C-alpha positions as CSV (number, residue, x, y, z in Angstrom):
1,M,0.0,0.0,0.0
2,V,1.3,3.4,-1.0
3,E,0.8,6.0,1.7
4,L,0.2,9.8,1.0
5,E,3.6,10.5,2.6
6,D,5.3,8.3,0.0
7,L,4.2,10.6,-2.9
8,P,6.6,13.2,-4.2
9,N,5.9,16.8,-3.0
10,V,3.8,15.5,-0.1
11,G,5.3,16.0,3.4
12,E,3.6,15.3,6.7
13,K,1.7,18.6,6.8
14,T,0.5,18.3,3.2
15,A,-0.6,14.7,3.9
16,E,-2.6,15.9,6.9
17,K,-4.2,18.6,4.9
18,L,-5.1,16.1,2.2
19,R,-6.8,13.8,4.7
20,D,-8.6,16.7,6.4
21,A,-10.0,17.7,2.9
22,G,-11.2,14.2,2.2
23,F,-8.4,13.0,-0.1
24,G,-7.0,10.3,2.2
25,D,-8.0,7.5,-0.3
26,M,-5.5,7.2,-3.1
27,M,-8.2,6.6,-5.7
28,R,-10.1,9.7,-4.6
29,L,-6.8,11.7,-5.0
30,A,-6.1,10.2,-8.4
31,T,-9.5,11.2,-9.7
32,A,-9.4,14.7,-8.4
33,T,-8.7,17.8,-10.6
34,A,-5.8,20.1,-10.0
35,K,-8.1,23.1,-9.4
36,E,-10.2,21.2,-6.9
37,L,-7.1,20.0,-5.0
38,S,-5.5,23.5,-5.1
39,V,-8.6,25.1,-3.6
40,K,-9.4,22.5,-0.9
41,V,-5.9,21.8,0.2
42,E,-4.4,25.3,-0.3
43,I,-1.5,24.3,-2.5
44,G,-0.4,25.6,-5.9
45,E,-2.0,24.1,-9.0
46,G,1.4,23.0,-10.3
47,V,2.1,21.0,-7.1
48,A,-1.5,19.7,-7.2
49,E,-0.9,18.3,-10.8
50,K,2.3,16.5,-9.7
51,V,0.6,15.0,-6.6
52,I,-2.4,13.8,-8.7
53,E,0.0,12.3,-11.4
54,A,1.9,10.5,-8.7
55,A,-1.4,9.1,-7.2
56,R,-2.4,7.9,-10.6
57,K,0.9,6.0,-11.1
58,A,0.5,4.5,-7.6
59,E,-3.0,3.3,-8.5
60,Q,-1.8,2.2,-12.0
61,I,-4.6,4.0,-13.7
62,D,-4.5,3.2,-17.4
63,F,-6.7,1.7,-20.2
64,E,-8.4,-1.6,-19.4
65,T,-10.3,-4.1,-21.5
66,A,-14.0,-4.6,-21.6
67,L,-13.3,-8.0,-19.8
68,D,-11.7,-6.1,-17.0
69,V,-14.7,-3.9,-16.7
70,M,-17.0,-6.9,-16.7
71,E,-14.9,-8.4,-13.9
72,R,-15.0,-5.2,-11.9
73,R,-18.8,-4.9,-12.3
74,K,-19.1,-8.2,-10.4
75,D,-18.5,-6.1,-7.3
76,V,-21.6,-4.0,-8.0
77,G,-24.2,-4.3,-5.2
78,R,-27.9,-3.7,-5.3
79,I,-30.3,-2.4,-2.6
80,T,-33.9,-3.6,-2.6
81,S,-36.6,-1.0,-2.8
82,G,-39.0,-3.3,-1.0
83,S,-41.0,-4.0,-4.2
84,S,-39.9,-6.9,-6.3
85,G,-41.6,-5.3,-9.4
86,L,-39.6,-2.0,-8.9
87,D,-36.4,-3.9,-8.3
88,E,-36.9,-6.0,-11.5
89,L,-37.6,-2.8,-13.5
90,I,-34.1,-1.3,-12.6
91,G,-32.1,-4.5,-12.9
92,G,-32.3,-5.9,-9.3
93,G,-32.4,-2.9,-7.1
94,I,-30.7,0.5,-6.5
95,E,-27.2,0.0,-8.0
96,T,-23.8,0.9,-6.5
97,Q,-21.3,2.9,-8.6
98,A,-24.2,4.7,-10.1
99,I,-26.6,7.7,-9.6
100,T,-30.3,6.8,-9.5
101,E,-32.7,9.7,-9.9
102,V,-36.4,9.6,-9.2
103,F,-38.6,12.5,-10.1
104,G,-42.3,13.2,-9.9
105,E,-45.0,15.4,-8.4
106,F,-45.4,15.9,-4.6
107,G,-46.9,12.8,-3.0
108,S,-45.7,10.5,-5.7
109,G,-43.5,8.5,-3.3
110,K,-40.0,9.9,-3.8
111,S,-39.3,10.5,0.0
112,Q,-41.0,7.2,0.9
113,I,-38.5,5.2,-1.3
114,S,-35.6,7.3,0.3
115,H,-36.7,6.2,3.8
116,E,-37.2,2.6,2.6
117,I,-33.7,2.2,1.2
118,A,-32.1,4.0,4.1
119,V,-33.2,1.0,6.1
120,S,-32.9,-1.8,3.5
121,V,-29.2,-1.0,2.8
122,Q,-28.5,-2.2,6.3
123,L,-29.9,-5.7,5.5
124,T,-27.5,-8.5,4.7
125,P,-26.8,-9.2,1.0
126,D,-29.0,-12.3,1.0
127,K,-32.0,-10.2,2.1
128,G,-31.4,-7.4,-0.5
129,G,-29.1,-5.1,1.4
130,L,-25.4,-4.3,1.6
131,D,-24.8,-4.6,5.3
132,G,-23.8,-0.9,5.3
133,E,-24.7,2.5,6.6
134,C,-26.4,5.5,4.9
135,V,-25.9,9.3,4.5
136,F,-29.2,11.2,4.1
137,I,-28.8,14.8,2.9
138,D,-32.1,16.4,3.7
139,T,-32.8,19.7,1.9
140,E,-36.6,19.9,2.3
141,N,-37.0,18.8,6.0
142,T,-38.6,15.6,4.8
143,F,-36.6,13.1,6.9
144,R,-38.7,11.5,9.7
145,P,-37.2,9.0,12.2
146,E,-40.8,7.9,13.0
147,R,-41.0,6.6,9.4
148,I,-37.7,4.8,9.8
149,R,-39.1,3.1,12.9
150,Q,-42.2,1.8,11.0
151,I,-40.0,0.4,8.1
152,A,-37.4,-1.1,10.5
153,E,-40.2,-2.8,12.4
154,G,-41.6,-4.1,9.1
155,F,-38.2,-5.8,8.5
156,D,-38.0,-7.1,12.1
157,M,-34.8,-5.0,12.7
158,D,-33.5,-3.4,15.9
159,V,-34.9,0.2,15.6
160,E,-32.2,1.9,17.6
161,E,-29.4,0.2,15.7
162,V,-31.1,1.2,12.4
163,L,-31.4,4.8,13.4
164,Q,-27.7,4.8,14.6
165,K,-26.6,3.8,11.1
166,I,-28.3,6.7,9.2
167,H,-26.2,9.8,9.2
168,I,-28.4,12.9,8.6
169,A,-27.2,16.2,7.2
170,R,-29.9,19.0,7.1
171,A,-28.8,21.3,4.3
172,F,-30.1,24.9,4.6
173,N,-28.8,26.2,1.2
174,S,-27.0,24.9,-1.9
175,S,-23.6,25.8,-0.6
176,H,-24.3,23.9,2.6
177,Q,-25.6,20.9,0.5
178,I,-22.4,20.9,-1.6
179,L,-20.2,21.1,1.6
180,M,-22.0,18.1,3.3
181,A,-21.5,16.0,0.1
182,D,-17.8,16.8,0.3
183,K,-17.6,15.7,3.9
184,I,-18.8,12.2,3.1
185,N,-15.2,11.3,2.1
186,E,-14.1,12.2,5.6
187,L,-16.8,10.1,7.2
188,I,-15.8,7.0,5.1
189,Q,-12.1,7.5,5.8
190,R,-12.9,7.5,9.6
191,G,-14.1,3.9,9.0
192,V,-17.8,4.4,8.6
193,N,-19.1,1.8,6.1
194,I,-21.2,4.2,3.9
195,R,-22.8,2.2,1.1
196,L,-25.7,4.6,0.2
197,V,-25.9,8.4,-0.2
198,I,-29.4,9.9,-0.4
199,V,-30.1,13.5,-1.4
200,D,-33.7,14.5,-0.9
201,S,-34.2,16.7,-2.9
202,L,-31.2,17.4,-5.2
203,T,-32.5,20.6,-6.9
204,A,-34.7,22.3,-4.3
205,H,-32.1,24.8,-3.1
206,F,-30.7,25.4,-6.5
207,R,-34.2,26.1,-7.8
208,A,-34.9,28.6,-5.0
209,E,-31.6,30.4,-5.0
210,Y,-30.9,30.8,-8.8
211,V,-33.9,32.7,-10.1
212,G,-34.0,34.1,-13.7
213,R,-32.4,33.2,-16.9
214,E,-29.2,35.2,-16.2
215,T,-28.3,32.9,-13.2
216,L,-29.0,29.6,-15.2
217,A,-25.3,29.1,-16.3
218,T,-24.0,29.5,-12.7
219,R,-26.7,27.2,-11.3
220,Q,-26.0,24.4,-13.8
221,Q,-22.2,24.7,-13.3
222,K,-22.6,24.3,-9.5
223,L,-25.1,21.5,-9.9
224,N,-22.7,19.7,-12.3
225,Q,-19.8,20.0,-9.7
226,H,-22.1,18.6,-7.0
227,L,-23.1,15.7,-9.2
228,H,-19.5,15.1,-10.1
229,T,-18.7,14.8,-6.3
230,L,-21.5,12.3,-5.8
231,Q,-20.4,10.2,-8.7
232,N,-16.8,10.2,-7.5
233,I,-18.1,8.8,-4.1
234,A,-20.1,6.1,-5.9
235,N,-17.1,5.0,-8.0
236,T,-14.4,5.3,-5.3
237,Y,-16.2,3.5,-2.5
238,N,-18.6,1.2,-4.5
239,S,-21.6,3.1,-3.0
240,A,-25.0,3.8,-4.4
241,V,-26.2,7.4,-4.8
242,F,-30.0,8.0,-4.8
243,V,-31.4,11.5,-5.5
244,T,-34.9,12.8,-5.7
245,N,-35.9,15.6,-8.0
246,Q,-38.7,18.0,-8.4
247,V,-40.7,18.7,-11.5
248,Q,-42.1,21.8,-13.2
249,A,-45.2,22.3,-15.3
250,R,-45.0,22.3,-19.2
251,P,-47.8,24.6,-20.3
252,D,-46.9,24.0,-23.9
253,A,-47.3,20.2,-23.7
254,F,-50.4,19.1,-25.5
255,F,-49.3,15.4,-25.6
256,G,-47.4,13.3,-23.2
257,S,-46.4,14.3,-19.7
258,P,-47.5,17.8,-18.5
259,T,-44.4,18.0,-16.3
260,K,-40.7,17.7,-16.7
261,A,-37.8,17.2,-14.3
262,I,-35.7,20.1,-13.0
263,G,-32.0,20.2,-13.7
264,G,-31.9,20.1,-17.5
265,H,-29.3,18.2,-19.5
266,V,-26.7,18.4,-16.8
267,L,-28.7,16.1,-14.5
268,G,-30.1,14.1,-17.4
269,H,-26.5,13.1,-18.5
270,A,-25.2,12.6,-14.9
271,A,-28.0,10.2,-13.7
272,T,-27.4,6.6,-14.6
273,Y,-31.0,5.6,-14.0
274,R,-33.9,8.0,-14.3
275,I,-37.3,6.9,-12.9
276,W,-40.5,8.9,-13.2
277,L,-43.0,8.4,-10.4
278,K,-46.8,8.9,-10.8
279,K,-49.8,8.6,-8.6
280,G,-52.2,5.8,-9.5
281,L,-55.6,4.8,-8.3
282,A,-56.4,3.2,-4.9
283,G,-53.1,4.3,-3.3
284,K,-50.9,2.7,-6.0
285,R,-47.8,4.4,-7.5
286,I,-46.4,3.9,-11.0
287,A,-42.7,3.9,-11.6
288,R,-41.5,4.4,-15.2
289,L,-37.9,3.8,-16.2
290,V,-37.2,6.6,-18.7
291,D,-33.4,6.3,-19.0
292,S,-30.8,3.5,-18.4
293,P,-27.5,2.5,-20.1
294,H,-28.6,-1.1,-20.7
295,L,-32.3,-1.6,-19.6
296,P,-35.4,-1.1,-21.7
297,E,-38.0,1.4,-20.8
298,G,-40.8,-0.1,-18.7
299,E,-43.2,0.4,-15.8
300,A,-43.8,-1.2,-12.4
301,V,-46.6,-0.7,-9.9
302,F,-46.0,-0.5,-6.1
303,K,-47.8,0.5,-3.0
304,I,-46.9,2.5,0.1
305,V,-48.1,0.9,3.3
306,T,-47.2,1.4,7.0
307,E,-44.3,-1.1,6.8
308,G,-42.8,0.7,3.7
309,I,-42.8,-0.1,0.0
310,T,-44.5,-3.2,-1.3
311,D,-45.8,-4.8,-4.5
C-alpha cells in the first residue's frame, strides 16, 4: 500500500491537509482535478498536478479491456426498494457505482423510497441489502425518524441500531448541501461503512436560489460539480447514490407528460438511471424507467403501506 507521505511533493503537513480535505483515499486523490485540490488543500496548481499524477501512477490508472470492466462490475451491489416489481424494473435494485434519480409530483413516493432504502441498505446481501450505513442529505425537511421506525419494524430489525446507522445532514442552502457532500469522504475515511448516499431533494435549493435566466449558467455549473462529487463517491467506495428531483409544469405540452424534471441536460446526463413516479388509483404508485444505459423502458406498480414499500 502506498501512503500519502510516499508521494513526491507530499510531506507530513500536506498529507494531513489532504486527509482533512477528504483525499485520504489514493483513488479519490487520483481522480481529483488540480483546481479542486488546489482550492481545498491550499496548494499551488502546479504542485497539485504533480501529486495527482503520482497518485495515478500509484493506482496504476490506465486503459483496461471490456473484460476487466466486466470483472469489476461483479462487485456492483444492489439495494432492494421493498418492491420486487420495482427492483426488477431497474435490474435488481438500487445499484452501486451509479446515480439513480427519481422525479415526480409531490406525494408520488420519492421520499418514501428514500426512507425505505435507508433501512434496507442495512440488511445482509442475501436479504437485499449491503450490510452498510447511509448518509441522508435532507434539503426539504422531509426526513422523519418515525417513518424509519415503521419500516425497520416491518423488516423485524432493531430500531435503535437502524437509526444509529443513518447519518443525517440537514442542508439549509445549496452551498451547505455541496459542503455536506464533500464531507462524506471524511466520514468514510474515519471507518464508517457508507454504502448509500441519499439527497432528498437534489434541486430544491438550486431552484430557489438561482432565479432568472441570467443565473442559469451559474446554477448548472454548480449542480454539475455537485453531481461530479457524488459520482466520485459512488465510484471510489462502491456506494449507491440516490437522488430525488422536483418537476415543473409544461404549459406548452399538448401530448405526453404535463411536467418535466428540473436540472436540464446536466442532470439528465449525470444520472445513470432516471425513474418517473406517478400517482395511481387506490393508493398505487407507478414507476416508469425513462433512461438507463442497458435496460429497456418499462413500468412497475408498487404501493406504500405502514411497513414501507411493497408490490
